[in-house]
C-alpha positions as CSV (number, residue, x, y, z in Angstrom):
1,X,13.6,6.9,-20.1
2,X,11.0,4.2,-19.2
3,X,13.5,3.0,-16.6
4,X,13.7,6.5,-15.1
5,X,9.9,7.0,-15.1
6,X,9.3,3.7,-13.4
7,X,12.0,4.5,-10.8
8,X,10.4,7.9,-10.0
9,X,7.1,6.3,-9.1
10,X,8.7,3.1,-7.7
11,X,10.8,5.0,-5.2
12,X,7.8,6.4,-3.5
13,X,6.1,3.0,-3.4
14,X,9.2,1.4,-2.0
15,X,9.5,4.0,0.8
16,X,5.9,3.3,1.7
17,X,6.6,-0.5,1.9
18,X,4.0,-1.2,-0.7
19,X,3.8,-4.6,-2.5
20,X,4.6,-3.1,-5.9
21,X,7.8,-1.3,-5.1
22,X,10.8,0.1,-7.0
23,X,11.8,-3.0,-9.0
24,X,8.2,-3.9,-9.9
25,X,7.3,-0.4,-11.1
26,X,10.5,-0.2,-13.2
27,X,9.8,-3.6,-14.8
28,X,6.2,-2.7,-15.6
29,X,7.2,0.6,-17.2
30,X,10.1,-0.8,-19.2
31,X,8.1,-3.9,-20.2
32,X,5.3,-1.7,-21.6
33,X,7.8,0.4,-23.5
34,X,9.5,-2.7,-25.0
35,X,6.2,-4.1,-26.2
36,X,5.3,-0.7,-27.7
37,X,8.7,-0.3,-29.5
38,X,8.5,-3.9,-30.9
39,X,4.9,-3.3,-32.1
40,X,6.2,-0.4,-34.3
41,X,9.4,-2.2,-35.5
42,X,10.1,-2.9,-39.2
43,X,9.8,-6.7,-38.8
44,X,6.1,-6.2,-37.9
45,X,5.7,-3.5,-40.5
46,X,4.6,-1.0,-37.9
47,X,1.1,-2.4,-38.3
48,X,0.6,-3.8,-34.8
49,X,0.8,-0.9,-32.3
50,X,-2.9,-0.7,-31.5
51,X,-3.4,-4.4,-31.0
52,X,-0.3,-4.8,-28.8
53,X,-1.2,-1.7,-26.8
54,X,-4.6,-3.2,-26.1
55,X,-3.0,-6.4,-24.9
56,X,-0.7,-4.5,-22.6
57,X,-3.7,-2.8,-21.0
58,X,-5.4,-6.2,-20.5
59,X,-2.3,-7.9,-19.2
60,X,-1.5,-5.2,-16.7
61,X,-5.1,-5.2,-15.6
62,X,-4.7,-8.7,-14.4
63,X,-1.4,-7.8,-12.7
64,X,-3.1,-5.0,-10.9
65,X,-6.0,-7.1,-9.8
66,X,-3.6,-9.5,-8.1
67,X,-2.5,-6.6,-5.8
68,X,-6.1,-6.0,-4.5
69,X,-6.9,-7.9,-1.3
70,X,-10.1,-8.1,0.5
71,X,-10.7,-9.4,4.0
72,X,-13.5,-9.2,6.6
73,X,-12.6,-5.6,7.5
74,X,-11.6,-3.7,4.3
75,X,-10.3,-3.7,0.8
76,X,-6.6,-2.9,0.3
77,X,-4.4,-2.4,-2.7
78,X,-6.6,-0.3,-4.8
79,X,-4.0,2.5,-5.0
80,X,-1.3,0.0,-5.8
81,X,-3.4,-1.5,-8.6
82,X,-4.1,2.0,-10.0
83,X,-0.4,2.9,-9.9
84,X,0.5,-0.3,-11.8
85,X,-2.0,0.6,-14.5
86,X,-0.8,4.2,-14.8
87,X,2.9,3.2,-14.9
88,X,2.2,0.8,-17.7
89,X,0.5,3.7,-19.6
90,X,3.6,5.8,-19.0
91,X,5.7,3.0,-20.4
92,X,3.6,3.1,-23.6
93,X,4.1,6.9,-23.8
94,X,7.9,6.4,-23.6
95,X,7.8,3.6,-26.1
96,X,6.2,5.7,-28.8
97,X,8.9,8.3,-28.3
98,X,7.4,10.9,-26.0
99,X,10.1,10.7,-23.3
100,X,9.5,14.2,-21.9
101,X,5.8,13.6,-21.6
102,X,6.6,10.3,-19.8
103,X,8.8,12.1,-17.2
104,X,6.1,14.8,-16.7
105,X,3.5,12.2,-16.2
106,X,5.7,10.3,-13.7
107,X,6.2,13.4,-11.7
108,X,2.4,14.0,-11.8
109,X,1.8,10.5,-10.4
110,X,4.4,11.2,-7.7
111,X,2.6,14.4,-6.7
112,X,-0.7,12.5,-6.5
113,X,0.8,9.8,-4.3
114,X,2.7,12.2,-1.9
115,X,1.0,15.6,-1.9
116,X,-2.6,14.3,-2.1
117,X,-2.0,12.0,0.8
118,X,-1.7,15.2,2.9
119,X,-4.9,16.5,1.3
120,X,-6.7,13.4,2.4
121,X,-5.5,14.0,6.0
122,X,-6.8,17.6,5.7
123,X,-10.2,16.4,4.4
124,X,-10.7,13.6,6.9
125,X,-9.2,15.5,9.9
126,X,-6.3,14.9,12.1
127,X,-5.9,11.5,13.8
128,X,-7.4,11.3,17.3
129,X,-5.0,9.2,19.3
130,X,-6.2,6.9,22.0
131,X,-4.8,4.0,24.0
132,X,-6.1,0.4,24.1
133,X,-5.0,-2.1,26.6
134,X,-4.8,-5.6,25.1
135,X,-5.2,-8.4,27.6
136,X,-4.0,-11.8,26.3
137,X,-2.8,-15.3,27.2
138,X,0.8,-15.6,26.2
139,X,0.6,-19.1,24.7
140,X,4.4,-19.5,24.9
141,X,4.9,-16.2,23.0
142,X,2.7,-17.1,20.1
143,X,0.0,-14.5,20.9
144,X,2.5,-11.7,21.2
145,X,3.9,-12.5,17.8
146,X,0.4,-12.3,16.3
147,X,-0.3,-9.0,17.9
148,X,3.0,-7.5,16.7
149,X,2.2,-8.7,13.1
150,X,-1.2,-7.0,13.3
151,X,0.5,-3.8,14.4
152,X,3.1,-4.0,11.6
153,X,0.3,-4.4,9.0
154,X,-2.0,-1.7,10.5
155,X,-2.7,1.5,8.7
156,X,-1.7,4.8,10.4
157,X,0.7,5.2,13.2
158,X,0.6,2.7,16.0
159,X,3.0,2.6,19.0
160,X,3.6,-0.1,21.6
161,X,3.8,1.6,25.0
162,X,4.5,-1.1,27.6
163,X,3.9,-4.7,28.5
164,X,3.5,-6.3,31.9
165,X,2.0,-9.3,33.7
166,X,-1.6,-8.8,34.8
167,X,-1.9,-12.2,36.5
168,X,0.0,-15.5,36.4
169,X,-2.0,-16.5,33.3
170,X,-2.5,-13.1,31.6
171,X,-0.4,-10.3,30.2
172,X,-1.4,-6.8,29.0
173,X,0.0,-4.6,26.3
174,X,-0.7,-0.8,25.9
175,X,-1.1,0.3,22.3
176,X,-1.4,3.9,21.1
177,X,-3.3,4.3,17.8
178,X,-5.7,6.5,15.9
179,X,-9.4,6.0,16.8
180,X,-10.9,8.5,14.3
181,X,-10.3,6.9,10.9
182,X,-11.9,3.6,10.0
183,X,-8.9,2.1,8.2
184,X,-6.6,3.1,11.1
185,X,-8.6,1.3,13.8
186,X,-9.4,-1.8,11.6
187,X,-6.6,-3.8,13.3
188,X,-8.6,-3.9,16.5
189,X,-11.1,-6.2,14.9
190,X,-8.3,-8.5,14.0
191,X,-7.0,-8.5,17.5
192,X,-10.6,-9.2,18.8
193,X,-10.8,-12.3,16.6
194,X,-7.7,-13.9,18.0
195,X,-8.5,-16.8,20.3
196,X,-6.0,-15.9,23.1
197,X,-7.1,-12.2,23.3
198,X,-9.2,-11.9,26.5
199,X,-10.1,-8.2,26.4
200,X,-9.5,-4.9,24.6
201,X,-9.9,-2.2,27.2
202,X,-10.1,1.5,26.0
203,X,-8.0,4.1,27.9
204,X,-8.1,7.9,27.8
205,X,-7.7,9.6,24.4
206,X,-4.4,11.4,23.6
207,X,-3.9,14.7,21.8
208,X,-4.7,14.9,18.1
209,X,-1.8,14.5,15.6
């Protein structure tokens, strides 16, 4: 049951391409359950559950902290860290024998991760799409690769419209993105810090999505 509970949460994390995906969530949940079962086993006389559970909480806390990243623009990974912490608690619940409660809690976490994401969109408002023209020096293709990586790692929906030469030394790339939410437009600061980026030129806004 710990395997199933970890898979319920891990499936959503895997679809979102998060660092702690399906396999990680399953292993955390199953590992916590194994430690809990062992702590209550006859060889230990059933006298160690509280101490081992406390060690699980501490150990998973370090694991979750490793998923939190901070750069010059924002802090990321807090939801992933909280999910790791919660899944380990579900593993403990399964380990003490409350399998049904573990499944219910896993479904509850799934609702928080999926349905509440829509609630956040409702609270913060719809994305206001706009277009930015990125003017850059190709540097034998290196700059384009860095721009595409920034787009892959960006939050929110981004779309590459077109690329063309602006001059013999410069190229331009049109990018559609959200300009309303802070975490969605954070990638622009990363582009601005790249040495071969010459300009970020705003274009007309698009319809809200």
